[in-house]
C-alpha positions as CSV (number, residue, x, y, z in Angstrom):
1,X,0.0,0.0,0.0
2,X,1.5,3.3,-1.1
3,X,1.2,6.7,0.6
4,X,-2.4,7.7,0.9
5,X,-3.5,11.3,0.4
6,X,-6.7,12.7,1.8
7,X,-8.7,12.4,-1.4
8,X,-7.6,8.8,-1.9
9,X,-8.4,8.0,1.7
10,X,-11.9,9.4,1.3
11,X,-12.3,7.4,-2.0
12,X,-11.1,4.2,-0.5
13,X,-13.2,4.5,2.6
14,X,-16.3,5.4,0.6
15,X,-15.7,2.5,-1.7
16,X,-15.5,0.1,1.3
17,X,-18.8,1.4,2.5
18,X,-20.4,-0.1,-0.7
19,X,-18.7,-3.5,-0.4
20,X,-20.3,-6.7,0.8
21,X,-18.8,-8.4,3.9
22,X,-17.0,-10.9,1.7
23,X,-15.4,-8.2,-0.4
24,X,-14.3,-6.3,2.7
25,X,-12.8,-9.5,4.1
26,X,-10.8,-9.9,0.9
27,X,-9.6,-6.3,1.1
28,X,-8.8,-6.7,4.8
29,X,-6.7,-9.8,4.1
30,X,-4.8,-8.0,1.3
31,X,-4.0,-5.1,3.5
32,X,-2.9,-7.4,6.4
33,X,-0.5,-9.3,4.1
34,X,1.0,-6.0,2.9
35,X,1.3,-4.7,6.5
36,X,3.1,-7.9,7.7
37,X,5.4,-7.9,4.7
38,X,6.3,-4.3,5.3
39,X,6.8,-4.8,9.0
40,X,9.1,-7.8,8.5
41,X,11.2,-5.9,6.0
42,X,11.5,-2.5,7.8
43,X,11.1,-3.2,11.5
44,X,14.0,-5.1,13.1
45,X,11.7,-6.0,16.0
46,X,9.0,-7.6,13.8
47,X,11.7,-9.2,11.6
48,X,13.0,-11.0,14.7
49,X,9.5,-11.7,16.1
50,X,8.3,-13.2,12.8
51,X,11.5,-15.1,11.9
52,X,9.6,-18.5,12.1
53,X,6.5,-17.1,10.4
54,X,5.7,-17.7,6.8
55,X,3.2,-15.9,4.5
56,X,0.6,-18.6,5.0
57,X,0.5,-18.3,8.8
58,X,-3.0,-17.2,9.8
59,X,-3.4,-14.1,11.9
60,X,-4.6,-16.1,14.9
61,X,-1.2,-17.8,15.1
62,X,0.9,-14.7,15.0
63,X,2.5,-13.6,18.3
64,X,0.6,-11.2,20.5
65,X,2.2,-7.8,21.3
66,X,1.5,-5.2,24.0
67,X,2.5,-1.7,25.0
68,X,5.4,-2.7,27.2
69,X,6.9,-5.0,24.6
70,X,6.8,-2.4,21.9
71,X,8.1,0.5,24.1
72,X,10.9,-1.7,25.4
73,X,12.0,-2.2,21.8
74,X,10.9,1.3,20.5
75,X,14.0,2.0,18.3
76,X,13.7,-1.5,16.7
77,X,9.9,-1.4,16.5
78,X,9.6,1.6,14.2
79,X,10.1,1.2,10.5
80,X,12.0,4.5,10.1
81,X,15.5,3.9,11.6
82,X,16.1,7.7,11.9
83,X,13.5,7.9,14.7
84,X,14.7,7.0,18.2
85,X,13.0,7.1,21.5
86,X,15.4,9.7,22.7
87,X,14.6,11.9,19.7
88,X,10.9,11.5,20.3
89,X,11.2,12.2,24.1
90,X,13.3,15.3,23.3
91,X,10.6,16.4,20.9
92,X,7.8,15.8,23.5
93,X,9.7,17.7,26.2
94,X,8.5,20.9,24.5
95,X,4.7,21.1,24.7
96,X,4.6,23.7,22.0
97,X,5.3,20.8,19.6
98,X,1.9,19.3,20.2
99,X,0.2,19.2,16.7
100,X,3.6,19.7,15.0
101,X,5.1,16.9,12.9
102,X,8.4,15.4,14.1
103,X,11.0,15.8,11.3
104,X,8.1,17.2,9.2
105,X,6.8,13.7,8.8
106,X,5.1,12.2,11.9
107,X,2.6,13.4,14.4
108,X,3.4,12.2,17.9
109,X,0.8,10.9,20.3
110,X,0.9,9.2,23.7
111,X,-1.7,6.9,25.2
112,X,-3.2,7.6,28.6
113,X,-1.4,4.6,30.2
114,X,-4.4,3.1,31.9
115,X,-2.6,-0.2,32.2
116,X,0.5,1.4,33.7
117,X,2.4,1.3,30.4
118,X,1.9,4.4,28.3
119,X,2.6,3.9,24.6
120,X,4.0,6.5,22.2
121,X,2.5,6.4,18.7
122,X,3.6,8.1,15.5
123,X,1.1,8.8,12.8
124,X,2.5,9.2,9.2
125,X,0.5,11.1,6.6
126,X,-1.4,8.0,5.4
127,X,-2.6,7.3,9.0
128,X,-3.7,10.9,9.5
129,X,-5.6,10.9,6.2
130,X,-7.3,7.6,6.9
131,X,-8.4,8.8,10.3
132,X,-9.7,12.0,8.8
133,X,-11.7,10.0,6.1
134,X,-13.3,7.8,8.8
135,X,-14.2,10.9,10.8
136,X,-15.8,12.7,7.8
137,X,-17.7,9.7,6.3
138,X,-18.6,7.6,9.4
139,X,-18.6,9.7,12.6
140,X,-22.2,10.9,12.4
141,X,-24.8,8.3,13.2
142,X,-27.6,10.5,11.7
143,X,-27.3,12.6,8.5
144,X,-29.5,15.3,10.0
145,X,-27.0,15.9,12.8
146,X,-24.3,16.5,10.2
147,X,-26.6,18.9,8.4
148,X,-27.4,20.7,11.7
149,X,-23.7,20.9,12.5
150,X,-22.9,22.5,9.2
151,X,-25.8,24.9,9.2
152,X,-25.0,26.1,12.8
153,X,-21.5,27.2,11.8
154,X,-19.3,24.0,12.2
155,X,-17.7,25.4,15.4
156,X,-16.1,22.5,17.3
157,X,-14.6,22.3,20.8
158,X,-12.4,19.4,22.0
159,X,-12.8,19.3,25.8
160,X,-10.3,16.7,26.8
161,X,-7.0,16.6,28.6
162,X,-4.9,19.2,26.8
163,X,-1.6,19.1,28.6
164,X,0.3,16.7,26.5
165,X,0.5,14.7,23.2
166,X,-2.9,13.2,23.4
167,X,-5.0,12.3,20.4
168,X,-8.2,14.2,21.3
169,X,-6.8,17.7,21.5
170,X,-3.6,17.0,19.7
171,X,-5.4,16.3,16.4
172,X,-7.3,19.6,16.7
173,X,-4.0,21.4,17.4
174,X,-2.5,19.8,14.3
175,X,-5.5,21.0,12.1
176,X,-5.2,24.5,13.6
177,X,-1.5,24.7,12.7
178,X,-2.2,23.3,9.2
179,X,-5.3,25.5,8.7
180,X,-4.8,28.6,10.9
181,X,-7.8,30.3,9.2
182,X,-10.0,27.9,11.1
183,X,-9.1,29.3,14.5
184,X,-12.6,30.8,14.9
185,X,-14.4,27.5,14.3
186,X,-12.0,25.0,16.0
187,X,-10.8,25.2,19.6
188,X,-9.4,23.0,22.4
189,X,-10.0,23.4,26.1
190,X,-8.3,21.5,29.0
191,X,-11.0,19.6,30.8
192,X,-9.1,20.0,34.0
193,X,-9.7,23.8,34.1
194,X,-12.0,25.0,36.8
195,X,-15.7,24.6,35.8
196,X,-16.3,28.3,36.0
197,X,-13.6,28.9,33.3
198,X,-15.0,26.2,31.0
199,X,-18.5,27.6,31.4
200,X,-17.3,31.1,30.4
201,X,-15.4,29.8,27.4
202,X,-18.5,27.8,26.2
203,X,-20.9,30.7,26.6
204,X,-18.6,32.9,24.6
205,X,-17.7,30.4,21.9
206,X,-21.1,28.6,21.7
207,X,-19.8,25.5,19.8
208,X,-21.9,23.5,17.3
209,X,-20.1,20.3,18.3
210,X,-18.5,19.3,21.6
211,X,-16.1,16.4,22.0
212,X,-15.8,15.5,25.7
213,X,-15.8,12.8,28.4
214,X,-19.3,11.8,29.4
215,X,-18.6,12.6,33.1
216,X,-17.3,16.0,32.3
217,X,-20.5,16.7,30.2
218,X,-22.5,15.6,33.2
219,X,-21.0,18.4,35.3
220,X,-21.7,20.9,32.5
221,X,-25.3,19.7,32.3
222,X,-25.7,20.8,35.9
223,X,-24.4,24.2,34.9
224,X,-26.8,24.4,32.0
225,X,-29.7,23.4,34.2
226,X,-28.8,26.0,36.8
227,X,-28.6,28.7,34.2
228,X,-24.9,29.5,34.4
229,X,-24.3,27.8,31.0
230,X,-26.4,28.6,28.0
231,X,-25.4,26.8,24.9
232,X,-27.3,24.8,22.2
233,X,-24.8,22.5,20.4
234,X,-26.0,20.6,17.3
235,X,-24.4,17.4,18.5
236,X,-22.3,16.1,21.4
237,X,-19.6,13.5,20.6
238,X,-18.4,11.8,23.8
239,X,-15.3,9.6,24.2
240,X,-12.8,8.2,26.6
241,X,-15.4,6.7,28.9
242,X,-18.5,4.5,28.6
243,X,-21.6,6.5,27.6
244,X,-24.4,5.0,29.6
245,X,-28.0,5.2,28.4
246,X,-29.2,7.3,31.3
247,X,-26.3,9.8,30.9
248,X,-27.0,9.9,27.1
249,X,-30.7,10.7,27.7
250,X,-29.9,13.3,30.3
251,X,-27.4,15.1,28.2
252,X,-29.7,15.0,25.2
253,X,-32.6,16.5,27.2
254,X,-30.5,19.2,28.8
255,X,-28.7,20.4,25.7
256,X,-31.4,19.7,23.2
257,X,-29.3,17.7,20.8
258,X,-28.3,14.2,19.7
259,X,-25.6,12.6,21.8
260,X,-23.4,9.8,20.6
261,X,-20.0,8.2,21.0
262,X,-17.4,5.9,19.2
263,X,-14.8,3.3,20.1
264,X,-11.3,4.7,19.7
265,X,-7.8,4.4,21.0
266,X,-4.5,6.1,20.1
267,X,-3.1,2.8,18.7
268,X,-6.0,2.2,16.4
269,X,-7.8,5.5,15.8
270,X,-11.5,5.3,15.5
271,X,-11.9,1.5,15.5
272,X,-15.8,1.4,15.5
273,X,-18.5,4.0,14.8
274,X,-21.8,4.1,16.5
275,X,-25.1,3.7,14.6
276,X,-28.6,4.8,15.4
277,X,-29.1,1.5,17.2
278,X,-26.2,2.4,19.6
279,X,-24.1,-0.4,18.1
280,X,-20.4,0.0,17.4
281,X,-19.8,-1.0,13.8
282,X,-16.2,-2.0,13.3
283,X,-14.2,-0.2,10.6
284,X,-13.0,-3.5,9.4
285,X,-11.5,-2.2,6.2
286,X,-8.8,-0.4,8.3
287,X,-8.7,-2.4,11.6
288,X,-9.0,-5.9,12.8
289,X,-10.4,-6.6,16.2
290,X,-10.1,-10.0,17.8
291,X,-12.2,-10.7,20.9
292,X,-10.2,-13.2,23.0
293,X,-10.1,-14.7,26.5
294,X,-7.3,-14.3,29.0
295,X,-5.2,-16.9,27.0
296,X,-5.7,-15.1,23.7
297,X,-8.0,-17.7,22.4
298,X,-11.0,-16.4,20.4
299,X,-14.4,-16.2,22.1
300,X,-17.6,-17.0,20.2
301,X,-19.8,-14.2,18.8
302,X,-22.1,-12.9,21.5
303,X,-19.6,-13.7,24.3
304,X,-17.8,-11.1,26.3
305,X,-14.1,-11.1,25.9
306,X,-11.4,-10.7,28.5
307,X,-9.5,-8.4,26.1
308,X,-9.1,-7.3,22.5
309,X,-6.3,-7.8,20.0
310,X,-6.0,-4.9,17.6
311,X,-4.4,-4.8,14.2
312,X,-4.1,-1.4,12.6
313,X,-4.0,-1.7,8.8
314,X,-3.4,2.0,8.2
315,X,-0.2,2.7,10.2
316,X,3.1,1.7,8.7
317,X,5.6,3.7,10.8
318,X,4.4,2.0,14.1
319,X,3.2,-1.5,13.1
320,X,0.3,-2.5,15.4
321,X,-0.4,-6.3,14.9
322,X,-2.3,-8.4,17.4
323,X,-1.8,-5.7,20.0
324,X,-3.4,-6.2,23.4
325,X,-6.1,-3.8,24.6
326,X,-7.6,-4.5,28.0
327,X,-11.2,-3.6,27.0
328,X,-13.8,-6.2,27.4
329,X,-16.1,-6.4,24.3
330,X,-18.8,-8.6,22.8
331,X,-18.7,-8.9,19.0
332,X,-21.9,-9.7,17.2
333,X,-22.5,-11.2,13.8
334,X,-26.2,-10.9,13.5
335,X,-27.6,-8.2,11.2
336,X,-28.1,-4.7,12.6
337,X,-31.5,-3.0,11.8
338,X,-29.6,0.2,10.9
339,X,-28.6,-1.4,7.6
340,X,-24.9,-1.4,8.2
341,X,-23.5,-4.8,7.2
342,X,-20.3,-4.5,9.2
343,X,-19.9,-6.6,12.3
344,X,-20.7,-4.7,15.5
345,X,-19.7,-4.8,19.1
346,X,-20.9,-3.8,22.5
347,X,-18.3,-2.4,25.0
348,X,-18.1,-2.6,28.7
349,X,-16.1,0.7,28.9
350,X,-14.7,2.6,31.8
351,X,-16.9,3.2,34.8
352,X,-15.0,5.6,37.0
353,X,-17.0,7.7,39.5
354,X,-17.7,11.4,39.7
355,X,-16.5,12.6,43.1
356,X,-18.9,14.8,45.1
357,X,-17.6,16.8,48.1
358,X,-19.5,18.2,51.1
359,X,-19.7,21.7,49.6
360,X,-21.5,20.3,46.5
361,X,-18.5,20.6,44.2
362,X,-18.3,17.7,41.7
363,X,-15.1,16.6,40.1
364,X,-15.0,14.5,36.9
365,X,-12.9,11.3,37.2
366,X,-10.8,11.7,34.1
367,X,-9.6,15.1,35.3
368,X,-8.0,13.4,38.2
369,X,-6.9,10.5,36.1
370,X,-5.2,12.8,33.7
371,X,-3.2,14.3,36.5
372,X,-2.1,11.1,38.3
373,X,-1.1,9.1,35.2
374,X,1.4,11.9,34.3
375,X,3.5,10.9,37.3
376,X,6.0,8.5,35.6
377,X,6.9,6.7,38.8
378,X,3.3,5.3,39.0
379,X,2.7,2.1,37.3
380,X,-0.9,1.6,38.5
381,X,-3.2,3.4,40.9
382,X,-6.6,3.8,42.5
383,X,-7.9,6.9,44.1
384,X,-10.8,6.2,46.6
385,X,-12.9,8.9,48.2
386,X,-13.8,8.5,51.9
387,X,-15.7,10.8,54.2
388,X,-14.4,14.2,55.3
389,X,-12.7,14.7,51.9
390,X,-10.1,12.1,52.6
391,X,-8.7,10.4,49.4
392,X,-7.0,7.0,49.7
393,X,-4.3,6.5,47.1
394,X,-3.4,2.9,46.3
395,X,-0.2,2.6,44.2
396,X,2.0,0.2,42.4
397,X,5.4,1.8,41.9
398,X,9.1,1.0,42.1
399,X,9.5,4.2,44.1
400,X,6.3,4.4,46.0
401,X,7.3,7.3,48.3
402,X,8.3,9.6,45.4
403,X,5.2,8.6,43.5
404,X,3.0,9.3,46.4
405,X,4.6,12.7,47.2
406,X,4.2,13.9,43.6
407,X,0.6,12.6,43.4
408,X,-0.4,14.2,46.7
409,X,0.9,17.6,45.7
410,X,-0.7,17.5,42.3
411,X,-4.1,16.2,43.3
412,X,-4.5,18.4,46.4
413,X,-3.4,21.5,44.4
414,X,-5.9,20.7,41.6
415,X,-8.8,20.2,44.0
416,X,-7.9,23.4,45.9
417,X,-8.0,25.3,42.6
418,X,-11.5,23.9,42.1
419,X,-12.6,25.0,45.6
420,X,-12.1,21.6,47.4
421,X,-9.8,21.2,50.4
422,X,-8.9,17.5,50.6
423,X,-6.3,15.2,52.0
424,X,-4.6,12.5,50.0
425,X,-3.2,9.7,52.1
426,X,-1.1,6.7,51.0
427,X,-2.8,3.3,51.4
428,X,-1.1,0.1,52.4
429,X,-3.3,-1.7,49.9
430,X,-2.7,-2.3,46.3
431,X,-5.2,-1.4,43.5
432,X,-7.7,-4.2,43.0
433,X,-10.7,-5.1,40.9
434,X,-14.3,-5.2,42.3
435,X,-14.6,-8.7,43.8
436,X,-18.1,-9.1,42.5
437,X,-18.1,-7.5,39.0
438,X,-14.4,-8.0,38.2
439,X,-14.4,-4.4,37.0
440,X,-11.4,-2.1,37.6
441,X,-11.9,1.5,38.5
442,X,-9.2,4.1,38.9
443,X,-11.4,6.7,40.6
444,X,-13.9,5.4,43.2
445,X,-16.5,7.5,45.1
446,X,-17.5,6.6,48.7
447,X,-21.0,5.1,48.8
448,X,-22.6,7.8,50.9
449,X,-21.1,10.8,49.1
């Protein structure tokens, strides 16, 4: 597969929309074979990993990879030998580089590190253009919402963590640098800013589309209901957390617009788009998703997986092949009444809690999550709210005292800036899953809050 420009990406993606499942399976296999051949030739890591693999080896028998494995072999993983981890880290040390191409060729993004191992990803021009094509052609579940978005001025706001090289706000910053004349219709805002500041920006900007975490939109819904916020977006696109039915309905009622979501990650881009039936249809022309159990064996259709193995068919600079994602999904093969003939999935998603304090101030979980996971000494954590504004911090770290000291200062300072005086104390317990549901939460609210 040669370099893909935006026009070609749009054409290829639109063409796949008209294909039958069998035709897309053939296309998928062709792109997979090309990706594997390219990775074996240009990535020393995959050349070694696949030394006993032949071209007839099925995908299900290829080795599984994960964030730690790839990051430990970063310089050997990439297919451009001129790019090294030191070079990327030096580039990322300057936040003004967010949205700027490294060496004029690659956008740099980092994952949130929810499993304790953040992964740095590079997007070449083809990856960027494929992502754009999917966004243009498949992101809106309903045509009328796209029309409403266009007729209301196309003003977009990305309300996510905006303090680093993250996909949500980073992609907007790239577009603004590439098309500075769009500065009046495209903005970013750090979700961790005090609510009063976000409300002021929203009232002044009055966006047509908001991209945001569901829990952060819940907090803004309260501001709208109480009259401090007064906006009427054409559509709200949530991401980063599970959008529950009750939150979807509440946001739609309060803001008077359609609310939807998608299934995305930094390593795979938009892997599945939501339809009007609230099903995630897999973009199977550009990604392969395998629902597997804890031993990486496939689970049947209609059965919840323990994790997902992702293969990204669009990214050549950072080959992602059978890459482990800790999401639990259920893939379905029965027809969807929306008419889309792609396979679809349901997603368990993140279920972290909003923290409510005695003075009525509510804090979105991903705001705290974005702060704590930036502390490099922390491998895994849980923040648990108890009575009297006491927050228990459970940590896994090779340097637990340093990790705790940094987290305590950062979290308490952030909460104080938002009007909350709280105490973060170090727990003697390790982070753990819920013994009944098996779900893992990073941010947990006390029951009687």
